[in-house]
C-alpha positions as CSV (number, residue, x, y, z in Angstrom):
1,X,44.1,-24.0,-2.1
2,X,44.0,-20.2,-2.7
3,X,41.5,-18.8,-0.3
4,X,41.6,-15.2,-1.6
5,X,38.4,-13.4,-2.9
6,X,37.8,-13.8,-6.7
7,X,38.8,-10.9,-8.8
8,X,35.4,-9.1,-9.7
9,X,36.7,-7.1,-12.8
10,X,35.1,-9.8,-15.0
11,X,31.8,-9.0,-13.4
12,X,31.8,-5.2,-13.8
13,X,29.8,-3.4,-16.4
14,X,31.8,-3.6,-19.7
15,X,35.5,-3.3,-20.5
16,X,35.9,0.3,-19.3
17,X,34.4,-0.6,-15.9
18,X,36.7,-3.5,-15.6
19,X,39.6,-1.0,-15.8
20,X,38.2,1.1,-13.0
21,X,40.1,-0.5,-10.0
22,X,43.4,0.1,-11.5
23,X,42.5,3.6,-12.2
24,X,41.4,4.2,-8.8
25,X,44.9,3.2,-7.5
26,X,46.5,5.5,-10.1
27,X,44.2,8.4,-8.8
28,X,45.1,7.5,-5.3
29,X,48.9,7.7,-5.9
30,X,48.5,10.9,-8.0
31,X,46.5,12.6,-5.3
32,X,48.9,11.5,-2.6
33,X,51.7,12.9,-4.6
34,X,49.9,16.2,-5.1
35,X,49.1,16.6,-1.5
36,X,52.7,15.9,-0.5
37,X,54.0,18.7,-2.7
38,X,53.1,21.2,0.0
39,X,55.0,19.2,2.6
40,X,58.0,17.6,0.9
41,X,58.9,20.2,-1.7
42,X,62.4,21.3,-1.1
43,X,63.5,18.1,0.9
44,X,66.4,16.0,-0.1
45,X,64.9,13.2,-2.2
46,X,66.4,10.9,-5.0
47,X,63.5,12.0,-7.3
48,X,62.0,15.5,-7.9
49,X,58.4,15.5,-6.2
50,X,57.0,18.0,-8.9
51,X,58.1,15.9,-11.6
52,X,56.8,12.6,-10.0
53,X,53.4,14.5,-9.5
54,X,53.3,15.5,-13.3
55,X,54.1,12.0,-14.3
56,X,51.5,10.4,-12.1
57,X,48.8,12.8,-13.3
58,X,49.9,12.4,-17.0
59,X,49.7,8.4,-16.6
60,X,46.2,8.7,-14.9
61,X,44.7,10.8,-17.9
62,X,46.3,8.5,-20.4
63,X,45.2,5.4,-18.7
64,X,41.5,6.7,-18.3
65,X,41.4,7.5,-22.0
66,X,42.9,4.3,-23.0
67,X,40.2,2.4,-20.7
68,X,37.4,4.1,-22.5
69,X,38.7,4.5,-26.1
70,X,37.4,1.1,-27.5
71,X,33.9,2.0,-26.4
72,X,33.9,5.8,-27.2
73,X,36.3,5.8,-30.1
74,X,33.9,4.9,-32.8
75,X,30.1,5.0,-33.8
76,X,27.9,4.0,-30.7
77,X,27.2,0.2,-30.7
78,X,23.4,-0.2,-30.3
79,X,23.8,-3.8,-29.3
80,X,25.7,-2.7,-26.2
81,X,24.1,0.7,-25.2
82,X,25.0,0.1,-21.5
83,X,28.8,-0.6,-21.9
84,X,29.0,2.6,-24.1
85,X,27.3,4.8,-21.5
86,X,29.1,3.3,-18.7
87,X,32.4,4.2,-20.6
88,X,31.1,7.7,-20.9
89,X,30.5,8.0,-17.2
90,X,33.9,6.4,-16.3
91,X,35.8,8.9,-18.6
92,X,33.7,11.9,-17.2
93,X,34.4,11.0,-13.6
94,X,37.9,10.2,-13.8
95,X,38.7,13.0,-16.0
96,X,37.0,15.3,-13.3
97,X,39.1,13.6,-10.4
98,X,42.2,14.2,-12.6
99,X,41.4,18.0,-12.8
100,X,40.8,18.1,-9.1
101,X,44.2,16.5,-8.5
102,X,45.9,19.1,-10.7
103,X,44.2,21.8,-8.7
104,X,45.6,20.4,-5.4
105,X,49.0,20.1,-6.9
106,X,48.9,23.6,-8.3
107,X,47.9,25.0,-5.0
108,X,50.7,23.2,-3.2
109,X,53.2,24.1,-5.7
110,X,52.0,27.7,-5.6
111,X,52.4,27.8,-1.7
112,X,56.0,26.3,-1.6
113,X,57.1,25.6,1.9
114,X,54.7,28.1,3.4
115,X,52.5,26.0,6.0
116,X,48.9,26.7,7.0
117,X,48.4,27.6,10.6
118,X,46.7,25.5,13.0
119,X,44.0,24.3,13.4
120,X,43.4,24.7,9.6
121,X,46.6,22.8,8.8
122,X,45.2,19.7,10.9
123,X,41.9,19.8,9.0
124,X,43.6,20.0,5.5
125,X,46.1,17.2,6.6
126,X,43.2,15.0,7.7
127,X,41.3,15.5,4.4
128,X,44.4,14.7,2.5
129,X,44.8,11.3,4.3
130,X,41.2,10.4,4.1
131,X,40.5,10.8,0.4
132,X,43.2,8.6,-0.9
133,X,42.1,6.1,1.7
134,X,38.6,6.2,0.4
135,X,40.0,5.5,-3.2
136,X,41.8,2.5,-1.9
137,X,38.7,1.2,-0.3
138,X,36.8,1.7,-3.5
139,X,39.4,-0.4,-5.2
140,X,38.8,-3.1,-2.6
141,X,35.1,-3.0,-3.1
142,X,35.4,-3.7,-6.8
143,X,38.0,-6.3,-6.5
144,X,36.5,-8.3,-3.6
145,X,33.1,-9.0,-2.2
146,X,31.5,-6.1,-0.4
147,X,28.7,-3.7,-1.3
148,X,29.4,-0.2,-2.4
149,X,27.5,1.0,0.9
150,X,30.8,0.2,2.8
151,X,32.2,3.5,1.2
152,X,29.1,5.7,2.6
153,X,30.8,5.8,6.0
154,X,34.1,7.2,4.5
155,X,32.1,9.7,2.4
156,X,30.2,10.9,5.4
157,X,33.4,11.3,7.3
158,X,35.1,13.4,4.6
159,X,31.9,15.6,4.3
160,X,32.2,16.1,8.1
161,X,35.8,16.9,7.9
162,X,35.1,19.5,5.2
163,X,32.5,21.1,7.3
164,X,34.9,21.3,10.3
165,X,37.5,23.0,7.9
166,X,34.9,25.4,6.6
167,X,34.0,26.3,10.2
168,X,37.7,26.9,11.2
169,X,38.2,29.2,8.1
170,X,35.2,31.2,9.0
171,X,36.2,31.6,12.6
172,X,40.0,31.9,12.1
173,X,42.0,34.6,13.6
174,X,44.8,36.7,12.1
175,X,47.1,33.6,12.1
176,X,45.1,32.5,8.9
177,X,45.3,35.3,6.3
178,X,42.6,35.5,3.8
179,X,45.0,34.0,1.0
180,X,45.6,31.0,3.2
181,X,41.7,30.7,3.9
182,X,41.1,30.7,0.1
183,X,43.8,28.0,-0.6
184,X,42.4,25.7,2.3
185,X,38.9,26.2,1.2
186,X,39.6,25.2,-2.4
187,X,41.8,22.3,-1.3
188,X,38.7,21.2,1.0
189,X,36.4,21.2,-2.1
190,X,38.8,19.4,-4.1
191,X,39.2,16.5,-1.6
192,X,35.4,16.4,-1.0
193,X,34.5,16.3,-4.6
194,X,37.2,13.7,-5.3
195,X,35.5,11.5,-2.7
196,X,32.1,11.9,-4.2
197,X,33.4,11.1,-7.7
198,X,35.2,8.1,-6.2
199,X,32.0,6.6,-4.9
200,X,30.1,7.6,-8.0
201,X,32.6,5.8,-10.1
202,X,32.5,2.8,-7.9
203,X,28.7,2.4,-8.3
204,X,28.9,3.0,-12.0
205,X,31.5,0.3,-12.5
206,X,29.3,-2.2,-10.4
207,X,25.8,-1.4,-11.7
208,X,26.1,0.9,-14.7
209,X,24.8,4.5,-15.3
210,X,21.9,5.6,-12.9
211,X,23.5,3.8,-10.0
212,X,25.9,6.6,-8.9
213,X,25.1,9.1,-6.3
214,X,25.1,12.6,-7.7
215,X,25.8,15.7,-5.8
216,X,23.0,18.1,-5.5
């Protein structure tokens, strides 16, 4: 007998919410590819990393629009207002995540092979690893039993890492020029907001509009 946890997609709020787990994995992959551009660009690979990044991001946006098109493509359905509003939230949050991932990729491409100085580089690497991990955890929360509160620890950890990055930037020496500080600061905010949007999206998918934690 198959003892795996049942798929919860059917219990999520509306068709758009049922597509959120797959969207989260696409977002995770796109964010990983965007982050890797600053590390692997120029390395010998079978595929072109910038091209992979563009393909992943384009695919994420296309899937997000497709996931919500049936609910938002025509006149609002008064009989299923909750599903319509849920689709609206899903499109907004996933659309914003896509914008943030694009910003991460643009910064990485703009920097080329120029690394950040330590300890700033370590803080950026930690955030670049923690945010996709949170996205994968959110996928698991939606697919198998587990309250979304399980994501709170990961979200708090990312916020703490962002604070450490900000402190390092403000107290950094000449090894971290202002241009690098600006790039790192924007990256940190992108990762932090991606984390918030991920948790918001998870709660919306489970419980509908009004359940998501919104940033002040």
